[in-house]
Jmol script that loads the backbone (N, CA, C; Angstrom):
load data "model"
ATOM      1  N   UNK A   1      41.364  19.795  -0.555  1.00  0.00           N
ATOM      2  CA  UNK A   1      41.501  19.380   0.823  1.00  0.00           C
ATOM      3  C   UNK A   1      40.692  18.110   1.038  1.00  0.00           C
ATOM      4  N   UNK A   2      41.301  17.079   1.572  1.00  0.00           N
ATOM      5  CA  UNK A   2      40.580  15.828   1.769  1.00  0.00           C
ATOM      6  C   UNK A   2      39.524  15.975   2.871  1.00  0.00           C
ATOM      7  N   UNK A   3      38.510  15.152   2.746  1.00  0.00           N
ATOM      8  CA  UNK A   3      37.424  15.172   3.718  1.00  0.00           C
ATOM      9  C   UNK A   3      37.950  14.675   5.066  1.00  0.00           C
ATOM     10  N   UNK A   4      37.739  15.456   6.102  1.00  0.00           N
ATOM     11  CA  UNK A   4      38.262  15.107   7.417  1.00  0.00           C
ATOM     12  C   UNK A   4      37.504  13.938   8.033  1.00  0.00           C
ATOM     13  N   UNK A   5      36.272  13.767   7.632  1.00  0.00           N
ATOM     14  CA  UNK A   5      35.454  12.703   8.206  1.00  0.00           C
ATOM     15  C   UNK A   5      34.811  11.884   7.079  1.00  0.00           C
ATOM     16  N   UNK A   6      35.569  11.014   6.409  1.00  0.00           N
ATOM     17  CA  UNK A   6      34.989  10.276   5.286  1.00  0.00           C
ATOM     18  C   UNK A   6      33.866   9.346   5.724  1.00  0.00           C
ATOM     19  N   UNK A   7      33.958   8.822   6.925  1.00  0.00           N
ATOM     20  CA  UNK A   7      32.923   7.909   7.384  1.00  0.00           C
ATOM     21  C   UNK A   7      31.589   8.644   7.523  1.00  0.00           C
ATOM     22  N   UNK A   8      31.613   9.899   7.964  1.00  0.00           N
ATOM     23  CA  UNK A   8      30.385  10.653   8.123  1.00  0.00           C
ATOM     24  C   UNK A   8      29.737  10.959   6.782  1.00  0.00           C
ATOM     25  N   UNK A   9      30.541  11.184   5.754  1.00  0.00           N
ATOM     26  CA  UNK A   9      29.949  11.467   4.444  1.00  0.00           C
ATOM     27  C   UNK A   9      29.279  10.218   3.885  1.00  0.00           C
ATOM     28  N   UNK A  10      29.823   9.025   4.168  1.00  0.00           N
ATOM     29  CA  UNK A  10      29.169   7.789   3.743  1.00  0.00           C
ATOM     30  C   UNK A  10      27.835   7.607   4.463  1.00  0.00           C
ATOM     31  N   UNK A  11      27.807   7.945   5.738  1.00  0.00           N
ATOM     32  CA  UNK A  11      26.559   7.844   6.492  1.00  0.00           C
ATOM     33  C   UNK A  11      25.520   8.811   5.951  1.00  0.00           C
ATOM     34  N   UNK A  12      25.955   9.989   5.526  1.00  0.00           N
ATOM     35  CA  UNK A  12      25.010  10.962   4.990  1.00  0.00           C
ATOM     36  C   UNK A  12      24.374  10.446   3.714  1.00  0.00           C
ATOM     37  N   UNK A  13      25.149   9.807   2.861  1.00  0.00           N
ATOM     38  CA  UNK A  13      24.594   9.246   1.621  1.00  0.00           C
ATOM     39  C   UNK A  13      23.630   8.126   1.949  1.00  0.00           C
ATOM     40  N   UNK A  14      24.003   7.266   2.896  1.00  0.00           N
ATOM     41  CA  UNK A  14      23.113   6.165   3.266  1.00  0.00           C
ATOM     42  C   UNK A  14      21.831   6.677   3.908  1.00  0.00           C
ATOM     43  N   UNK A  15      21.933   7.715   4.732  1.00  0.00           N
ATOM     44  CA  UNK A  15      20.737   8.235   5.376  1.00  0.00           C
ATOM     45  C   UNK A  15      19.821   8.930   4.366  1.00  0.00           C
ATOM     46  N   UNK A  16      20.373   9.486   3.304  1.00  0.00           N
ATOM     47  CA  UNK A  16      19.538  10.113   2.275  1.00  0.00           C
ATOM     48  C   UNK A  16      18.811   9.069   1.439  1.00  0.00           C
ATOM     49  N   UNK A  17      19.317   7.849   1.420  1.00  0.00           N
ATOM     50  CA  UNK A  17      18.661   6.786   0.663  1.00  0.00           C
ATOM     51  C   UNK A  17      17.535   6.130   1.458  1.00  0.00           C
ATOM     52  N   UNK A  18      17.408   6.457   2.731  1.00  0.00           N
ATOM     53  CA  UNK A  18      16.389   5.830   3.568  1.00  0.00           C
ATOM     54  C   UNK A  18      14.986   6.174   3.082  1.00  0.00           C
ATOM     55  N   UNK A  19      14.731   7.433   2.778  1.00  0.00           N
ATOM     56  CA  UNK A  19      13.382   7.836   2.358  1.00  0.00           C
ATOM     57  C   UNK A  19      12.949   7.197   1.036  1.00  0.00           C
ATOM     58  N   UNK A  20      13.784   7.194  -0.014  1.00  0.00           N
ATOM     59  CA  UNK A  20      13.338   6.516  -1.234  1.00  0.00           C
ATOM     60  C   UNK A  20      13.101   5.016  -1.037  1.00  0.00           C
ATOM     61  N   UNK A  21      13.954   4.380  -0.251  1.00  0.00           N
ATOM     62  CA  UNK A  21      13.778   2.938   0.003  1.00  0.00           C
ATOM     63  C   UNK A  21      12.517   2.711   0.824  1.00  0.00           C
ATOM     64  N   UNK A  22      12.270   3.566   1.807  1.00  0.00           N
ATOM     65  CA  UNK A  22      11.054   3.459   2.602  1.00  0.00           C
ATOM     66  C   UNK A  22       9.821   3.678   1.728  1.00  0.00           C
ATOM     67  N   UNK A  23       9.898   4.609   0.782  1.00  0.00           N
ATOM     68  CA  UNK A  23       8.787   4.838  -0.137  1.00  0.00           C
ATOM     69  C   UNK A  23       8.469   3.611  -0.971  1.00  0.00           C
ATOM     70  N   UNK A  24       9.501   2.958  -1.483  1.00  0.00           N
ATOM     71  CA  UNK A  24       9.288   1.734  -2.274  1.00  0.00           C
ATOM     72  C   UNK A  24       8.687   0.637  -1.398  1.00  0.00           C
ATOM     73  N   UNK A  25       9.167   0.519  -0.165  1.00  0.00           N
ATOM     74  CA  UNK A  25       8.634  -0.498   0.741  1.00  0.00           C
ATOM     75  C   UNK A  25       7.158  -0.245   1.048  1.00  0.00           C
ATOM     76  N   UNK A  26       6.784   1.001   1.257  1.00  0.00           N
ATOM     77  CA  UNK A  26       5.379   1.322   1.513  1.00  0.00           C
ATOM     78  C   UNK A  26       4.498   1.024   0.306  1.00  0.00           C
ATOM     79  N   UNK A  27       5.002   1.322  -0.877  1.00  0.00           N
ATOM     80  CA  UNK A  27       4.238   1.019  -2.092  1.00  0.00           C
ATOM     81  C   UNK A  27       4.034  -0.490  -2.230  1.00  0.00           C
ATOM     82  N   UNK A  28       5.080  -1.263  -1.985  1.00  0.00           N
ATOM     83  CA  UNK A  28       4.949  -2.720  -2.073  1.00  0.00           C
ATOM     84  C   UNK A  28       3.970  -3.258  -1.034  1.00  0.00           C
ATOM     85  N   UNK A  29       4.005  -2.725   0.180  1.00  0.00           N
ATOM     86  CA  UNK A  29       3.044  -3.151   1.198  1.00  0.00           C
ATOM     87  C   UNK A  29       1.621  -2.792   0.799  1.00  0.00           C
ATOM     88  N   UNK A  30       1.434  -1.634   0.178  1.00  0.00           N
ATOM     89  CA  UNK A  30       0.104  -1.246  -0.282  1.00  0.00           C
ATOM     90  C   UNK A  30      -0.427  -2.166  -1.364  1.00  0.00           C
ATOM     91  N   UNK A  31       0.430  -2.519  -2.300  1.00  0.00           N
ATOM     92  CA  UNK A  31       0.014  -3.454  -3.358  1.00  0.00           C
ATOM     93  C   UNK A  31      -0.309  -4.818  -2.752  1.00  0.00           C
ATOM     94  N   UNK A  32       0.482  -5.240  -1.783  1.00  0.00           N
ATOM     95  CA  UNK A  32       0.229  -6.516  -1.110  1.00  0.00           C
ATOM     96  C   UNK A  32      -1.116  -6.481  -0.382  1.00  0.00           C
ATOM     97  N   UNK A  33      -1.450  -5.357   0.223  1.00  0.00           N
ATOM     98  CA  UNK A  33      -2.742  -5.234   0.902  1.00  0.00           C
ATOM     99  C   UNK A  33      -3.894  -5.358  -0.093  1.00  0.00           C
ATOM    100  N   UNK A  34      -3.734  -4.790  -1.291  1.00  0.00           N
ATOM    101  CA  UNK A  34      -4.764  -4.947  -2.323  1.00  0.00           C
ATOM    102  C   UNK A  34      -4.941  -6.418  -2.689  1.00  0.00           C
ATOM    103  N   UNK A  35      -3.831  -7.118  -2.830  1.00  0.00           N
ATOM    104  CA  UNK A  35      -3.889  -8.523  -3.235  1.00  0.00           C
ATOM    105  C   UNK A  35      -4.512  -9.391  -2.150  1.00  0.00           C
ATOM    106  N   UNK A  36      -4.242  -9.073  -0.886  1.00  0.00           N
ATOM    107  CA  UNK A  36      -4.710  -9.902   0.222  1.00  0.00           C
ATOM    108  C   UNK A  36      -6.145  -9.623   0.644  1.00  0.00           C
ATOM    109  N   UNK A  37      -6.835  -8.705  -0.016  1.00  0.00           N
ATOM    110  CA  UNK A  37      -8.225  -8.416   0.323  1.00  0.00           C
ATOM    111  C   UNK A  37      -9.047  -9.692   0.137  1.00  0.00           C
ATOM    112  N   UNK A  38      -9.720 -10.156   1.200  1.00  0.00           N
ATOM    113  CA  UNK A  38     -10.533 -11.372   1.049  1.00  0.00           C
ATOM    114  C   UNK A  38     -11.685 -11.148   0.075  1.00  0.00           C
ATOM    115  N   UNK A  39     -12.016 -12.185  -0.636  1.00  0.00           N
ATOM    116  CA  UNK A  39     -13.094 -12.106  -1.612  1.00  0.00           C
ATOM    117  C   UNK A  39     -14.448 -12.362  -0.973  1.00  0.00           C
ATOM    118  N   UNK A  40     -15.504 -12.279  -1.763  1.00  0.00           N
ATOM    119  CA  UNK A  40     -16.851 -12.498  -1.224  1.00  0.00           C
ATOM    120  C   UNK A  40     -17.037 -13.961  -0.838  1.00  0.00           C
ATOM    121  N   UNK A  41     -17.949 -14.218   0.092  1.00  0.00           N
ATOM    122  CA  UNK A  41     -18.204 -15.617   0.470  1.00  0.00           C
ATOM    123  C   UNK A  41     -18.840 -16.381  -0.686  1.00  0.00           C
ATOM    124  N   UNK A  42     -18.601 -17.667  -0.715  1.00  0.00           N
ATOM    125  CA  UNK A  42     -19.187 -18.516  -1.754  1.00  0.00           C
ATOM    126  C   UNK A  42     -20.682 -18.699  -1.484  1.00  0.00           C
ATOM    127  N   UNK A  43     -21.503 -18.690  -2.539  1.00  0.00           N
ATOM    128  CA  UNK A  43     -22.938 -18.893  -2.332  1.00  0.00           C
ATOM    129  C   UNK A  43     -23.245 -20.334  -1.934  1.00  0.00           C
ATOM    130  N   UNK A  44     -24.242 -20.473  -1.079  1.00  0.00           N
ATOM    131  CA  UNK A  44     -24.692 -21.798  -0.639  1.00  0.00           C
ATOM    132  C   UNK A  44     -26.015 -22.086  -1.339  1.00  0.00           C
ATOM    133  N   UNK A  45     -26.069 -23.225  -2.009  1.00  0.00           N
ATOM    134  CA  UNK A  45     -27.282 -23.607  -2.735  1.00  0.00           C
ATOM    135  C   UNK A  45     -28.336 -24.135  -1.761  1.00  0.00           C
ATOM    136  N   UNK A  46     -29.580 -23.736  -1.997  1.00  0.00           N
ATOM    137  CA  UNK A  46     -30.688 -24.206  -1.164  1.00  0.00           C
ATOM    138  C   UNK A  46     -31.088 -25.608  -1.606  1.00  0.00           C
ATOM    139  N   UNK A  47     -31.482 -26.409  -0.630  1.00  0.00           N
ATOM    140  CA  UNK A  47     -31.964 -27.758  -0.960  1.00  0.00           C
ATOM    141  C   UNK A  47     -33.353 -27.646  -1.580  1.00  0.00           C
ATOM    142  N   UNK A  48     -33.753 -28.676  -2.276  1.00  0.00           N
ATOM    143  CA  UNK A  48     -35.053 -28.658  -2.955  1.00  0.00           C
ATOM    144  C   UNK A  48     -36.187 -28.416  -1.977  1.00  0.00           C
ATOM    145  N   UNK A  49     -37.043 -27.461  -2.265  1.00  0.00           N
ATOM    146  CA  UNK A  49     -38.202 -27.156  -1.436  1.00  0.00           C
ATOM    147  C   UNK A  49     -37.906 -26.181  -0.316  1.00  0.00           C
ATOM    148  N   UNK A  50     -36.654 -25.859  -0.056  1.00  0.00           N
ATOM    149  CA  UNK A  50     -36.306 -24.912   1.009  1.00  0.00           C
ATOM    150  C   UNK A  50     -36.474 -23.491   0.480  1.00  0.00           C
ATOM    151  N   UNK A  51     -36.710 -22.532   1.372  1.00  0.00           N
ATOM    152  CA  UNK A  51     -36.860 -21.147   0.916  1.00  0.00           C
ATOM    153  C   UNK A  51     -35.552 -20.614   0.339  1.00  0.00           C
ATOM    154  N   UNK A  52     -35.666 -19.807  -0.694  1.00  0.00           N
ATOM    155  CA  UNK A  52     -34.487 -19.242  -1.341  1.00  0.00           C
ATOM    156  C   UNK A  52     -34.582 -17.718  -1.327  1.00  0.00           C
ATOM    157  N   UNK A  53     -33.485 -17.096  -1.698  1.00  0.00           N
ATOM    158  CA  UNK A  53     -33.437 -15.637  -1.743  1.00  0.00           C
ATOM    159  C   UNK A  53     -34.020 -15.088  -3.041  1.00  0.00           C
ATOM    160  N   UNK A  54     -34.216 -15.945  -4.016  1.00  0.00           N
ATOM    161  CA  UNK A  54     -34.698 -15.499  -5.313  1.00  0.00           C
ATOM    162  C   UNK A  54     -33.566 -15.212  -6.284  1.00  0.00           C
ATOM    163  N   UNK A  55     -32.325 -15.392  -5.840  1.00  0.00           N
ATOM    164  CA  UNK A  55     -31.157 -15.173  -6.682  1.00  0.00           C
ATOM    165  C   UNK A  55     -30.477 -16.506  -6.932  1.00  0.00           C
ATOM    166  N   UNK A  56     -29.771 -16.583  -8.059  1.00  0.00           N
ATOM    167  CA  UNK A  56     -29.017 -17.791  -8.382  1.00  0.00           C
ATOM    168  C   UNK A  56     -27.527 -17.455  -8.432  1.00  0.00           C
ATOM    169  N   UNK A  57     -26.697 -18.482  -8.274  1.00  0.00           N
ATOM    170  CA  UNK A  57     -25.250 -18.295  -8.325  1.00  0.00           C
ATOM    171  C   UNK A  57     -24.839 -17.931  -9.740  1.00  0.00           C
ATOM    172  N   UNK A  58     -23.821 -17.065  -9.851  1.00  0.00           N
ATOM    173  CA  UNK A  58     -23.355 -16.650 -11.171  1.00  0.00           C
ATOM    174  C   UNK A  58     -22.747 -17.819 -11.938  1.00  0.00           C
ATOM    175  N   UNK A  59     -22.053 -18.701 -11.228  1.00  0.00           N
ATOM    176  CA  UNK A  59     -21.378 -19.818 -11.881  1.00  0.00           C
ATOM    177  C   UNK A  59     -22.343 -20.921 -12.280  1.00  0.00           C
ATOM    178  N   UNK A  60     -23.391 -21.129 -11.482  1.00  0.00           N
ATOM    179  CA  UNK A  60     -24.319 -22.241 -11.721  1.00  0.00           C
ATOM    180  C   UNK A  60     -25.749 -21.712 -11.689  1.00  0.00           C
ATOM    181  N   UNK A  61     -26.385 -21.556 -12.836  1.00  0.00           N
ATOM    182  CA  UNK A  61     -27.750 -21.018 -12.846  1.00  0.00           C
ATOM    183  C   UNK A  61     -28.781 -21.956 -12.214  1.00  0.00           C
ATOM    184  N   UNK A  62     -28.419 -23.196 -11.944  1.00  0.00           N
ATOM    185  CA  UNK A  62     -29.331 -24.144 -11.303  1.00  0.00           C
ATOM    186  C   UNK A  62     -29.223 -24.102  -9.784  1.00  0.00           C
ATOM    187  N   UNK A  63     -28.386 -23.217  -9.247  1.00  0.00           N
ATOM    188  CA  UNK A  63     -28.153 -23.131  -7.807  1.00  0.00           C
ATOM    189  C   UNK A  63     -28.873 -21.903  -7.261  1.00  0.00           C
ATOM    190  N   UNK A  64     -30.019 -22.134  -6.620  1.00  0.00           N
ATOM    191  CA  UNK A  64     -30.749 -21.047  -5.963  1.00  0.00           C
ATOM    192  C   UNK A  64     -30.073 -20.794  -4.610  1.00  0.00           C
ATOM    193  N   UNK A  65     -29.728 -19.543  -4.344  1.00  0.00           N
ATOM    194  CA  UNK A  65     -28.964 -19.188  -3.147  1.00  0.00           C
ATOM    195  C   UNK A  65     -29.899 -19.078  -1.936  1.00  0.00           C
ATOM    196  N   UNK A  66     -29.419 -19.587  -0.801  1.00  0.00           N
ATOM    197  CA  UNK A  66     -30.210 -19.483   0.426  1.00  0.00           C
ATOM    198  C   UNK A  66     -30.270 -18.032   0.881  1.00  0.00           C
ATOM    199  N   UNK A  67     -31.225 -17.736   1.730  1.00  0.00           N
ATOM    200  CA  UNK A  67     -31.402 -16.367   2.227  1.00  0.00           C
ATOM    201  C   UNK A  67     -30.191 -15.953   3.061  1.00  0.00           C
ATOM    202  N   UNK A  68     -29.717 -16.837   3.933  1.00  0.00           N
ATOM    203  CA  UNK A  68     -28.572 -16.517   4.785  1.00  0.00           C
ATOM    204  C   UNK A  68     -27.312 -16.280   3.948  1.00  0.00           C
ATOM    205  N   UNK A  69     -27.128 -17.098   2.915  1.00  0.00           N
ATOM    206  CA  UNK A  69     -25.959 -16.936   2.049  1.00  0.00           C
ATOM    207  C   UNK A  69     -26.031 -15.616   1.285  1.00  0.00           C
ATOM    208  N   UNK A  70     -27.213 -15.265   0.808  1.00  0.00           N
ATOM    209  CA  UNK A  70     -27.366 -13.994   0.098  1.00  0.00           C
ATOM    210  C   UNK A  70     -27.101 -12.811   1.032  1.00  0.00           C
ATOM    211  N   UNK A  71     -27.554 -12.913   2.281  1.00  0.00           N
ATOM    212  CA  UNK A  71     -27.298 -11.845   3.253  1.00  0.00           C
ATOM    213  C   UNK A  71     -25.795 -11.654   3.484  1.00  0.00           C
ATOM    214  N   UNK A  72     -25.045 -12.752   3.572  1.00  0.00           N
ATOM    215  CA  UNK A  72     -23.598 -12.666   3.753  1.00  0.00           C
ATOM    216  C   UNK A  72     -22.927 -12.006   2.548  1.00  0.00           C
ATOM    217  N   UNK A  73     -23.353 -12.392   1.345  1.00  0.00           N
ATOM    218  CA  UNK A  73     -22.776 -11.820   0.127  1.00  0.00           C
ATOM    219  C   UNK A  73     -23.102 -10.330   0.038  1.00  0.00           C
ATOM    220  N   UNK A  74     -24.336  -9.957   0.348  1.00  0.00           N
ATOM    221  CA  UNK A  74     -24.738  -8.555   0.305  1.00  0.00           C
ATOM    222  C   UNK A  74     -23.982  -7.729   1.349  1.00  0.00           C
ATOM    223  N   UNK A  75     -23.796  -8.289   2.539  1.00  0.00           N
ATOM    224  CA  UNK A  75     -23.034  -7.579   3.575  1.00  0.00           C
ATOM    225  C   UNK A  75     -21.592  -7.355   3.137  1.00  0.00           C
ATOM    226  N   UNK A  76     -20.991  -8.347   2.476  1.00  0.00           N
ATOM    227  CA  UNK A  76     -19.623  -8.195   1.989  1.00  0.00           C
ATOM    228  C   UNK A  76     -19.557  -7.072   0.949  1.00  0.00           C
ATOM    229  N   UNK A  77     -20.491  -7.066   0.017  1.00  0.00           N
ATOM    230  CA  UNK A  77     -20.461  -6.078  -1.050  1.00  0.00           C
ATOM    231  C   UNK A  77     -20.752  -4.674  -0.540  1.00  0.00           C
ATOM    232  N   UNK A  78     -21.533  -4.539   0.533  1.00  0.00           N
ATOM    233  CA  UNK A  78     -21.888  -3.220   1.061  1.00  0.00           C
ATOM    234  C   UNK A  78     -20.855  -2.696   2.061  1.00  0.00           C
ATOM    235  N   UNK A  79     -20.026  -3.572   2.604  1.00  0.00           N
ATOM    236  CA  UNK A  79     -19.077  -3.136   3.635  1.00  0.00           C
ATOM    237  C   UNK A  79     -17.830  -2.526   2.994  1.00  0.00           C
ATOM    238  N   UNK A  80     -17.162  -1.633   3.744  1.00  0.00           N
ATOM    239  CA  UNK A  80     -15.909  -1.069   3.213  1.00  0.00           C
ATOM    240  C   UNK A  80     -14.834  -2.151   3.151  1.00  0.00           C
ATOM    241  N   UNK A  81     -14.027  -2.079   2.149  1.00  0.00           N
ATOM    242  CA  UNK A  81     -12.936  -3.047   1.980  1.00  0.00           C
ATOM    243  C   UNK A  81     -11.701  -2.479   2.675  1.00  0.00           C
ATOM    244  N   UNK A  82     -11.486  -2.879   3.926  1.00  0.00           N
ATOM    245  CA  UNK A  82     -10.447  -2.285   4.760  1.00  0.00           C
ATOM    246  C   UNK A  82      -9.047  -2.521   4.209  1.00  0.00           C
ATOM    247  N   UNK A  83      -8.798  -3.687   3.631  1.00  0.00           N
ATOM    248  CA  UNK A  83      -7.473  -3.950   3.071  1.00  0.00           C
ATOM    249  C   UNK A  83      -7.193  -3.022   1.892  1.00  0.00           C
ATOM    250  N   UNK A  84      -8.211  -2.748   1.089  1.00  0.00           N
ATOM    251  CA  UNK A  84      -8.010  -1.856  -0.055  1.00  0.00           C
ATOM    252  C   UNK A  84      -7.819  -0.417   0.398  1.00  0.00           C
ATOM    253  N   UNK A  85      -8.542  -0.009   1.438  1.00  0.00           N
ATOM    254  CA  UNK A  85      -8.369   1.341   1.972  1.00  0.00           C
ATOM    255  C   UNK A  85      -6.953   1.492   2.531  1.00  0.00           C
ATOM    256  N   UNK A  86      -6.521   0.497   3.323  1.00  0.00           N
ATOM    257  CA  UNK A  86      -5.168   0.533   3.880  1.00  0.00           C
ATOM    258  C   UNK A  86      -4.128   0.505   2.757  1.00  0.00           C
ATOM    259  N   UNK A  87      -4.375  -0.298   1.734  1.00  0.00           N
ATOM    260  CA  UNK A  87      -3.450  -0.366   0.603  1.00  0.00           C
ATOM    261  C   UNK A  87      -3.336   0.965  -0.122  1.00  0.00           C
ATOM    262  N   UNK A  88      -4.463   1.633  -0.299  1.00  0.00           N
ATOM    263  CA  UNK A  88      -4.448   2.938  -0.958  1.00  0.00           C
ATOM    264  C   UNK A  88      -3.657   3.958  -0.135  1.00  0.00           C
ATOM    265  N   UNK A  89      -3.866   3.955   1.176  1.00  0.00           N
ATOM    266  CA  UNK A  89      -3.134   4.872   2.051  1.00  0.00           C
ATOM    267  C   UNK A  89      -1.636   4.570   2.008  1.00  0.00           C
ATOM    268  N   UNK A  90      -1.275   3.282   2.035  1.00  0.00           N
ATOM    269  CA  UNK A  90       0.143   2.918   1.981  1.00  0.00           C
ATOM    270  C   UNK A  90       0.781   3.306   0.655  1.00  0.00           C
ATOM    271  N   UNK A  91       0.077   3.082  -0.448  1.00  0.00           N
ATOM    272  CA  UNK A  91       0.638   3.441  -1.757  1.00  0.00           C
ATOM    273  C   UNK A  91       0.815   4.951  -1.869  1.00  0.00           C
ATOM    274  N   UNK A  92      -0.197   5.710  -1.469  1.00  0.00           N
ATOM    275  CA  UNK A  92      -0.081   7.170  -1.541  1.00  0.00           C
ATOM    276  C   UNK A  92       1.020   7.686  -0.615  1.00  0.00           C
ATOM    277  N   UNK A  93       1.093   7.135   0.577  1.00  0.00           N
ATOM    278  CA  UNK A  93       2.156   7.522   1.502  1.00  0.00           C
ATOM    279  C   UNK A  93       3.525   7.169   0.962  1.00  0.00           C
ATOM    280  N   UNK A  94       3.630   6.000   0.335  1.00  0.00           N
ATOM    281  CA  UNK A  94       4.900   5.590  -0.257  1.00  0.00           C
ATOM    282  C   UNK A  94       5.330   6.492  -1.393  1.00  0.00           C
ATOM    283  N   UNK A  95       4.386   6.920  -2.200  1.00  0.00           N
ATOM    284  CA  UNK A  95       4.708   7.838  -3.302  1.00  0.00           C
ATOM    285  C   UNK A  95       5.201   9.167  -2.739  1.00  0.00           C
ATOM    286  N   UNK A  96       4.509   9.687  -1.734  1.00  0.00           N
ATOM    287  CA  UNK A  96       4.913  10.974  -1.148  1.00  0.00           C
ATOM    288  C   UNK A  96       6.294  10.861  -0.506  1.00  0.00           C
ATOM    289  N   UNK A  97       6.505   9.820   0.294  1.00  0.00           N
ATOM    290  CA  UNK A  97       7.799   9.644   0.959  1.00  0.00           C
ATOM    291  C   UNK A  97       8.909   9.442  -0.070  1.00  0.00           C
ATOM    292  N   UNK A  98       8.636   8.656  -1.102  1.00  0.00           N
ATOM    293  CA  UNK A  98       9.647   8.421  -2.128  1.00  0.00           C
ATOM    294  C   UNK A  98      10.000   9.678  -2.903  1.00  0.00           C
ATOM    295  N   UNK A  99       9.000  10.461  -3.268  1.00  0.00           N
ATOM    296  CA  UNK A  99       9.259  11.700  -4.013  1.00  0.00           C
ATOM    297  C   UNK A  99      10.029  12.689  -3.143  1.00  0.00           C
ATOM    298  N   UNK A 100       9.627  12.836  -1.887  1.00  0.00           N
ATOM    299  CA  UNK A 100      10.350  13.736  -0.988  1.00  0.00           C
ATOM    300  C   UNK A 100      11.791  13.263  -0.820  1.00  0.00           C
ATOM    301  N   UNK A 101      11.976  11.967  -0.664  1.00  0.00           N
ATOM    302  CA  UNK A 101      13.330  11.430  -0.533  1.00  0.00           C
ATOM    303  C   UNK A 101      14.176  11.673  -1.764  1.00  0.00           C
ATOM    304  N   UNK A 102      13.598  11.487  -2.936  1.00  0.00           N
ATOM    305  CA  UNK A 102      14.346  11.742  -4.170  1.00  0.00           C
ATOM    306  C   UNK A 102      14.673  13.216  -4.334  1.00  0.00           C
ATOM    307  N   UNK A 103      13.737  14.076  -3.966  1.00  0.00           N
ATOM    308  CA  UNK A 103      14.006  15.514  -4.055  1.00  0.00           C
ATOM    309  C   UNK A 103      15.147  15.895  -3.119  1.00  0.00           C
ATOM    310  N   UNK A 104      15.097  15.390  -1.893  1.00  0.00           N
ATOM    311  CA  UNK A 104      16.178  15.691  -0.948  1.00  0.00           C
ATOM    312  C   UNK A 104      17.509  15.133  -1.433  1.00  0.00           C
ATOM    313  N   UNK A 105      17.470  13.966  -2.045  1.00  0.00           N
ATOM    314  CA  UNK A 105      18.690  13.359  -2.564  1.00  0.00           C
ATOM    315  C   UNK A 105      19.252  14.189  -3.718  1.00  0.00           C
ATOM    316  N   UNK A 106      18.393  14.643  -4.610  1.00  0.00           N
ATOM    317  CA  UNK A 106      18.843  15.439  -5.749  1.00  0.00           C
ATOM    318  C   UNK A 106      19.299  16.826  -5.327  1.00  0.00           C
ATOM    319  N   UNK A 107      18.626  17.423  -4.359  1.00  0.00           N
ATOM    320  CA  UNK A 107      19.033  18.737  -3.875  1.00  0.00           C
ATOM    321  C   UNK A 107      20.408  18.644  -3.224  1.00  0.00           C
ATOM    322  N   UNK A 108      20.637  17.581  -2.474  1.00  0.00           N
ATOM    323  CA  UNK A 108      21.945  17.390  -1.845  1.00  0.00           C
ATOM    324  C   UNK A 108      23.045  17.203  -2.864  1.00  0.00           C
ATOM    325  N   UNK A 109      22.764  16.528  -3.955  1.00  0.00           N
ATOM    326  CA  UNK A 109      23.769  16.322  -4.993  1.00  0.00           C
ATOM    327  C   UNK A 109      23.997  17.585  -5.807  1.00  0.00           C
ATOM    328  N   UNK A 110      22.938  18.378  -6.005  1.00  0.00           N
ATOM    329  CA  UNK A 110      23.087  19.575  -6.836  1.00  0.00           C
ATOM    330  C   UNK A 110      23.927  20.641  -6.138  1.00  0.00           C
ATOM    331  N   UNK A 111      23.937  20.618  -4.835  1.00  0.00           N
ATOM    332  CA  UNK A 111      24.774  21.569  -4.110  1.00  0.00           C
ATOM    333  C   UNK A 111      26.244  21.205  -4.269  1.00  0.00           C
ATOM    334  N   UNK A 112      26.471  19.932  -4.485  1.00  0.00           N
ATOM    335  CA  UNK A 112      27.823  19.484  -4.793  1.00  0.00           C
ATOM    336  C   UNK A 112      28.779  19.528  -3.625  1.00  0.00           C
ATOM    337  N   UNK A 113      29.982  19.111  -3.916  1.00  0.00           N
ATOM    338  CA  UNK A 113      30.999  19.081  -2.879  1.00  0.00           C
ATOM    339  C   UNK A 113      31.676  20.428  -2.727  1.00  0.00           C
ATOM    340  N   UNK A 114      31.422  21.358  -3.626  1.00  0.00           N
ATOM    341  CA  UNK A 114      32.043  22.681  -3.554  1.00  0.00           C
ATOM    342  C   UNK A 114      31.407  23.535  -2.471  1.00  0.00           C
ATOM    343  N   UNK A 115      30.217  23.191  -2.041  1.00  0.00           N
ATOM    344  CA  UNK A 115      29.552  23.979  -1.012  1.00  0.00           C
ATOM    345  C   UNK A 115      30.198  23.692   0.332  1.00  0.00           C
ATOM    346  N   UNK A 116      30.470  24.708   1.040  1.00  0.00           N
ATOM    347  CA  UNK A 116      31.060  24.532   2.364  1.00  0.00           C
ATOM    348  C   UNK A 116      30.011  24.831   3.411  1.00  0.00           C
ATOM    349  N   UNK A 117      29.968  24.026   4.446  1.00  0.00           N
ATOM    350  CA  UNK A 117      28.973  24.279   5.482  1.00  0.00           C
ATOM    351  C   UNK A 117      29.342  25.534   6.270  1.00  0.00           C
ATOM    352  N   UNK A 118      28.345  26.292   6.624  1.00  0.00           N
ATOM    353  CA  UNK A 118      28.607  27.520   7.375  1.00  0.00           C
ATOM    354  C   UNK A 118      28.896  27.166   8.820  1.00  0.00           C
ATOM    355  N   UNK A 119      29.778  27.890   9.423  1.00  0.00           N
ATOM    356  CA  UNK A 119      30.088  27.675  10.829  1.00  0.00           C
ATOM    357  C   UNK A 119      29.459  28.777  11.640  1.00  0.00           C
ATOM    358  N   UNK A 120      28.908  28.454  12.787  1.00  0.00           N
ATOM    359  CA  UNK A 120      28.282  29.498  13.585  1.00  0.00           C
ATOM    360  C   UNK A 120      29.329  30.480  14.114  1.00  0.00           C
ATOM    361  N   UNK A 121      29.002  31.725  14.005  1.00  0.00           N
ATOM    362  CA  UNK A 121      29.867  32.780  14.518  1.00  0.00           C
ATOM    363  C   UNK A 121      31.098  33.043  13.681  1.00  0.00           C
ATOM    364  N   UNK A 122      31.156  32.463  12.497  1.00  0.00           N
ATOM    365  CA  UNK A 122      32.395  32.645  11.790  1.00  0.00           C
ATOM    366  C   UNK A 122      32.199  33.005  10.398  1.00  0.00           C
TER     367      UNK A 122
END
end "model"
wireframe off; spacefill off
backbone 0.3
color backbone group
């Protein structure tokens, strides 16, 4: 017996693909958030005779870092990295949504076209 509503069956397949596609999109956004995390501030070298923090720049051992610059670098390293936290949440959410979507897609296919929907009262 031919399907009475072929357009509706196409919509059902497309709607089942929404969750896996949404999962991939969330994973990509999470990876992008990791990449966009701003890096630490650049160290500022102290002028000769000015007070220093006692630390030198990693790139230039002749560059004594100012106290204010060291405070900024230390604050960056001690603060939570919000982009990475958001990225982790997006990636985990994307994995969960994608897996659930794939499971629903596979369960729908495993029931096959031989399954008939039950009608209420009949």
